[in-house]
C-alpha positions, -999 to +999 in steps of 0.1 A: +403-077+769+407-039+770+380-017+782+372+018+796+360+013+832+342+040+851+353+034+888+337+066+902+328+100+891+355+114+870+375+083+873+376+064+840+405+043+830+418+022+802+421-011+818+426-048+811+400-073+824+387-108+817+365-112+787+329-116+798+313-150+798+277-149+783+250-164+804+220-183+792+200-163+768+231-140+760+256-138+732+292-125+733+296-095+709+329-084+697+325-046+694+330-029+661+320+008+669+306+027+700+293+062+699+298+086+727+263+099+737+257+133+753+243+115+782+277+099+786+292+131+798+272+138+830+272+100+837+310+101+836+319+134+851+289+146+871+263+122+884+279+087+880+262+055+867+236+034+885+263+007+894+301+014+894+325+001+884+310-001+851+319+000+813+299+028+799+287+030+763+252+020+748+255+030+712+273+001+696+277-025+670+296-055+666+301-093+656+285-122+674+314-144+686+297-168+707+260-178+714+252-212+728+214-207+728+214-196+691+245-209+672+230-195+639+240-161+651+277-166+653+295-147+628+266-123+623+270-086+624+246-068+647+234-036+662+223-035+698+191-023+716+205-011+749+175-012+770+169-047+787+132-050+797+120-069+827+092-086+805+069-089+833+056-053+842+024-039+828+043-019+801+063-049+790+032-070+788+017-045+764+047-044+742+060-010+752+094-022+764+109+014+762+086+022+792+096-008+813+092-001+850+122-022+861+146-023+833+184-030+828+206-008+805+237-016+788+263+010+794+246+027+825+233-002+847+254-030+834+286-032+813+284-016+778+303-010+747+334+009+755+350-024+756+364-050+731+336-076+741+301-073+757+277-100+768+243-090+753+208-107+756+199-124+724+166-105+725+185-072+722+206-081+691+196-065+659+209-086+627+221-063+600+212-061+563+243-062+542+237-026+532+240-014+567+276-005+576+291-011+611+293+026+619+258+032+608+247+003+629+265+020+661+240+049+653+207+029+652+198+037+687+199+075+685+182+072+649+154+052+665+152+079+693+146+106+667+121+083+647+102+077+678+096+114+686+084+120+650+060+090+654+047+101+688+040+137+672+017+118+648+038+127+616+041+092+608+009+070+606+007+036+625+018+017+593+049+041+591+035+059+560+040+096+560+009+117+571-001+126+537-015+161+548+018+175+552+020+201+523+009+230+547+023+217+579+052+237+595+076+219+617+106+233+638+133+215+653+153+235+680+186+221+692+208+204+666+229+179+686+229+144+672+193+138+680+180+170+666+200+166+634+187+130+630+152+144+636+158+169+609+171+141+587+142+118+591+116+147+587+131+156+553+133+121+543+097+117+553+088+145+529+079+174+552+092+204+530+083+232+555+107+220+582+129+247+599+156+243+625+172+264+651+209+260+660+240+279+673+270+262+654+286+264+621+288+225+618+251+222+624+244+246+596+268+227+573+252+194+580+217+207+574+227+220+540+243+187+531+209+171+538+191+194+515+180+222+538+181+257+524+195+289+541+161+301+548+153+273+569+180+276+595+180+301+622+214+308+638+207+321+673+241+338+675+230+363+649+193+361+645+164+366+670+144+334+674+111+350+678+116+370+648+124+341+628+093+322+638+072+353+632+084+353+596+070+319+590+035+320+577+027+354+590+038+347+626+010+323+636+035+299+650+044+264+638+022+234+638+050+210+654+077+222+674+105+195+684+124+208+717+157+190+716+176+210+742+160+204+777+162+239+793+134+261+807+141+288+783+140+266+753+107+249+767+092+285+770+103+295+735+087+263+721+053+272+736+054+307+726+064+297+689+038+271+685+004+278+667-030+274+685-039+237+684-003+229+677+019+203+692+051+206+713+072+174+714+097+174+743+128+156+732+158+169+752+167+155+785+162+182+812+195+198+821+179+214+853+145+219+869+120+231+844+100+261+851+072+281+832+059+315+836+022+321+844+016+337+811+032+311+791+012+283+810-019+304+799-008+302+764-010+263+767-045+265+780-059+292+758-043+278+724-055+242+735-020+230+727-007+195+729+023+189+750+040+155+745+070+136+758+090+109+742+114+085+757+139+061+741+125+041+713+101+012+705+115-023+698+100-056+695+131-078+700+139-111+685+105-127+695+096-144+663+066-122+657+061-103+625+074-066+630+046-038+634+045-001+633+057-002+671+092-010+659+113+021+655+144+000+650+129-018+620+118+017+605+155+028+608+168-003+591+142-001+563+152+035+556+189+028+557+185+000+531+162+022+510+188+051+511+215+026+498+196+014+470+173+043+458+182+049+422+220+038+430+226+076+441+247+067+471+240+065+508+207+084+506+190+112+487+165+138+488+146+147+458+135+184+455+112+193+425+100+225+440+116+247+413+108+224+384+142+207+386+153+175+402+181+180+426+195+152+446+213+155+479+230+125+496+226+121+532+233+093+557+237+091+595+274+085+589+278+121+575+273+133+611+304+115+624+330+142+629+355+124+650+366+088+655+391+075+680+406+042+691+394+028+725+425+039+742+420+075+732+383+076+742+393+105+767+400+127+738+365+124+725+351+128+761+372+160+767+358+175+733+323+170+746+329+181+780+348+213+773+332+219+738+366+228+728+358+223+690+328+217+668+315+182+667+284+162+660+289+127+666+322+111+681+328+075+676+351+050+692+364+024+668+375-011+681+386-029+651 
């Protein structure tokens, strides 16, 4: 089979190698699509992976071609949860697999999806409803990451119902990469009308408007002062919930300064460097009795035969994808705005965030765009079939 193999930092090559042979408890998946994650760039060009040589790529979908342990899965389209838990640590025993203390991970610790075939534990396979396309299935993982942060912030109840006291709740999403835009998408889908976003690219603005956001809900930091934008919201008291999706000291500090007393800062972005806070900013956390929360990966209960519960972010994503396809036959998704007495429907789907798609042999083109930021992009996909 063909694959992109990372032999060392900066040394990734398109090569031929043997098709993997699935072990007991695994299935052989023929990959359909694999997304390039922002974390793939430092992994390939700066820090390296945990084990090398390795096939990167952890956001992928495919078709089960072989599975001796569960033949009924053969021929099924699947998404993949990339984190492989140990199933023995305290966190796994409590069902919080995303916080496993000794996990494996497809694409960073073992071979992943930038290949024609991958061996995947059966537990990690996500059977797909007919309504979910292969390219959407390759975005299940980042979608679930966004959902997990919203749930951790308390904006979805344990039963995944929207918190009904949202009418006067102000929410701000700062940093509009793939995760930030997906967070914005799920927030507007959940019915939070007072959600605002901070970004710095025309493509981000375009995608937000396509989701149903208004011009007054977007702050372009290239032309506007972020502090002034936040002060313009509800008399400048700050927002109730702030999703920090960048991971830099200055954006962390801005989050604290922009959040109201008793408000919540949800830290989503992976840190780009050491994080530091000035003394006066730290005092603001204390005196305003703010809540600072972290989020990591997403929750998933796997193929364990149990009824899915509110812990399963993956199931929530699948449910929403199906709902978006079926709602009033309006297309891939819709947002209903009755604020002006009129019904306006805006279509949205995670697929709308895909700006580039390359064949496996041209993976380097997508990597180069993301590394050099040579052109506007949101989600770059690799198509295998």
